[in-house]
C-alpha positions in Angstrom: 0.1 0.1 -0.1 1.2 3.5 -0.5 0.9 4.5 3.2 3.1 1.5 4.1 5.8 2.1 1.6 5.8 5.5 -0.1 9.5 5.2 -1.2 9.0 3.8 -4.7 6.2 6.5 -5.6 8.6 9.1 -4.3 11.4 7.7 -6.5 9.1 7.6 -9.5 7.9 11.2 -8.8 11.5 12.4 -8.6 12.4 10.7 -11.9 9.5 12.2 -13.7 10.5 15.6 -12.2 13.9 15.1 -13.6 12.8 14.1 -17.0 9.9 16.4 -17.6 10.7 19.6 -15.4 10.9 22.9 -16.9 14.2 24.4 -18.2 17.0 24.9 -15.7 20.4 26.3 -16.6 23.3 26.3 -14.1 26.4 27.8 -15.7 29.8 28.8 -14.8 31.8 30.5 -17.6 34.7 32.9 -18.1 34.4 36.4 -19.3 37.3 38.6 -20.4 37.3 42.3 -19.4 35.8 44.5 -22.2 33.9 41.6 -23.7 30.3 40.4 -23.8 28.7 37.1 -23.4 25.0 36.4 -24.0 22.8 33.4 -22.9 19.4 32.8 -24.4 16.4 30.8 -23.2 13.2 30.1 -25.0 10.3 31.0 -22.6 6.5 30.6 -23.2 4.1 33.3 -22.2 3.0 33.6 -18.6 5.8 31.4 -17.3 7.6 32.5 -14.3 11.4 32.8 -14.5 14.2 33.4 -11.9 17.8 34.1 -12.2 20.8 34.5 -9.9 24.3 35.5 -10.8 27.6 36.2 -9.1 31.3 36.8 -9.7 33.5 34.0 -8.3 35.9 35.1 -5.8 39.2 33.4 -6.5 40.6 34.5 -3.3 38.5 32.9 -0.4 38.1 35.1 2.6 39.0 38.3 0.9 36.5 40.8 -0.7 36.5 41.3 -4.5 38.3 44.3 -5.8 35.8 47.1 -6.5 36.9 47.2 -10.1 35.8 43.6 -10.8 32.2 44.2 -11.7 29.8 43.3 -14.6 26.9 44.8 -16.2 23.9 42.6 -16.8 20.7 43.1 -19.0 17.8 40.7 -19.5 15.7 41.5 -22.7 13.1 39.7 -24.7 13.0 39.0 -28.3 10.8 42.1 -28.7 13.5 44.4 -27.1 11.7 44.8 -23.8 14.0 45.2 -20.7 13.3 42.8 -17.7 16.3 43.3 -15.5 19.3 45.6 -15.6 22.3 45.5 -13.2 24.8 48.2 -13.7 28.4 47.5 -12.7 27.4 44.8 -9.9 29.3 41.9 -8.5 26.1 39.8 -7.9 22.4 40.0 -8.4 19.1 38.3 -9.2 16.0 38.8 -11.2 12.5 37.3 -11.3 9.5 38.0 -13.7 6.6 36.4 -15.5 7.1 36.4 -19.2 4.6 38.5 -20.9 5.4 37.4 -24.6 6.7 34.1 -25.8 10.1 33.8 -27.5 13.8 33.9 -26.8 15.1 35.8 -23.7 18.5 37.0 -23.6 20.8 37.6 -20.6 23.9 39.6 -21.6 27.0 39.9 -19.3 29.4 42.7 -20.2 32.7 42.9 -18.0 34.2 46.4 -17.5 37.4 47.3 -19.3 40.6 46.8 -17.2 44.3 47.4 -17.8 45.8 45.0 -17.9 43.1 42.7 -19.1 41.7 40.2 -16.7 39.4 37.0 -16.9 36.3 36.8 -14.6 34.6 33.7 -13.7 30.7 34.0 -13.4 28.2 31.7 -11.8 24.7 32.0 -13.4 21.6 30.0 -12.3 18.6 30.4 -14.6 15.2 28.6 -13.9 11.9 28.7 -15.7 8.5 27.1 -15.3 8.0 24.7 -12.5 11.8 24.8 -11.6 11.4 28.4 -10.7 8.8 28.0 -8.1 9.9 28.1 -4.4 8.8 24.7 -3.2 10.3 25.3 0.3 7.8 28.3 0.9 5.1 26.1 -0.5 5.8 23.4 2.1 6.1 25.9 4.9 2.9 27.8 4.1 0.8 24.7 3.4 2.3 22.7 6.2 2.6 19.6 3.8 4.6 16.5 4.3 7.3 15.2 1.9 5.0 12.9 0.0 2.3 15.6 -0.7 5.0 18.1 -1.8 6.3 15.7 -4.3 2.9 14.9 -5.6 2.3 18.8 -6.0 5.5 19.1 -7.9 4.6 16.2 -10.1 1.1 17.8 -10.7 2.7 21.1 -11.7 5.2 19.3 -13.9 2.5 17.6 -15.8 0.5 20.9 -16.2 3.6 22.5 -17.5 4.2 19.7 -20.0 0.6 20.0 -21.2 1.0 23.8 -21.7 4.3 23.1 -23.4 2.7 20.6 -25.8 0.1 23.3 -26.9 2.9 25.9 -27.2 4.9 23.5 -29.7 1.7 22.7 -31.5 1.1 26.4 -32.1 4.8 26.8 -33.2 4.6 23.9 -35.5 1.5 25.4 -37.1 3.2 28.6 -37.6 6.1 26.9 -39.2 3.8 24.9 -41.6 2.1 28.2 -42.6 5.4 29.7 -43.2 6.5 26.8 -45.3 3.4 26.9 -47.4 3.9 30.5 -48.0 7.4 30.1 -49.0 6.7 27.1 -51.4 4.0 29.3 -53.0 6.3 32.2 -53.4 9.1 29.9 -54.8 6.7 28.4 -57.3 5.7 31.9 -58.8 9.2 33.0 -58.6 10.4 29.8 -60.6 7.4 30.4 -63.0 8.4 34.0 -63.5 12.1 33.1 -64.1 11.1 30.5 -66.7 9.0 33.1 -68.4 11.7 35.7 -68.5 14.2 33.1 -69.8 11.8 32.1 -72.6 11.1 35.5 -73.5 14.6 36.6 -73.7 15.6 33.4 -75.9 12.7 34.4 -78.2 13.9 37.9 -78.5 17.4 36.6 -79.3 16.1 34.4 -82.1 14.0 37.1 -83.5 17.1 39.6 -83.4 19.3 37.0 -85.1 16.8 36.2 -87.8 16.2 40.0 -88.5 19.9 40.5 -88.7 20.6 37.6 -91.1 17.5 38.7 -93.3 19.0 42.3 -93.6 22.4 40.8 -94.5 20.6 38.6 -97.0 22.3 35.6 -95.6 18.9 33.7 -95.4 
C-alpha cells in the first residue's frame, strides 16, 4: 500500500520531475574584461522565470576588488528590458514572461588594464523549476509525499502547456513553409517566363539581322 511504503512512488515522482521539469540552466563561464557574453532561453508566455548570478571570488576570505564588476541586462526578443544591473558583483531577477520567445541575458565585463578574466556563476530557472517549493511546504504545512505529488502535478501541467505551445509553433512553421513554397513556385514560373522571353527575342533579333544581310 502507498501508506506503508511511499518510497517507490517518491522515487518515481523524482524521476519524472527530472525528465519532464521545465528548463534549468546552471552555468559557470569565463568572461574577459571588455567583452560580452549572452545566454538565451526560450520561454513561453505567462511562465515564471528566476535568475541569480555572481562573480566567483578566486581569493577565499577576501573581498573582491571594487573594479571587478559586470553589467547585466535581460531582454526579450521584442526588445523589452526585464532586468538591468549596472556594474554589480552579484544580483538576481524574477519576472513572469509577458510574450513568448527567446529571452537573452547578456553579461558585459568592464574594461581593465591589464586585461583580466572573470568567472561568473549563473543559475537560470523557468516554469516549475522556478517555483519556491520550500515556501510552499512551509505555508501549506505539507509532508514530503504531498509536496512531491504537487511538484509532479505542476510538472504535468507545465508539460501540457508546453505541448500546446509547441503545436502552435509547428502550425506557424507549416504556414510559413506553405507561404514560402507558394512564393518559390511563382518565382520559378516568372524566371522561366523571362528566360523563354529573352531566348525568343534573341532568335527574332538574329533572324532579322540575317535577313538584312541577305544571308537567309
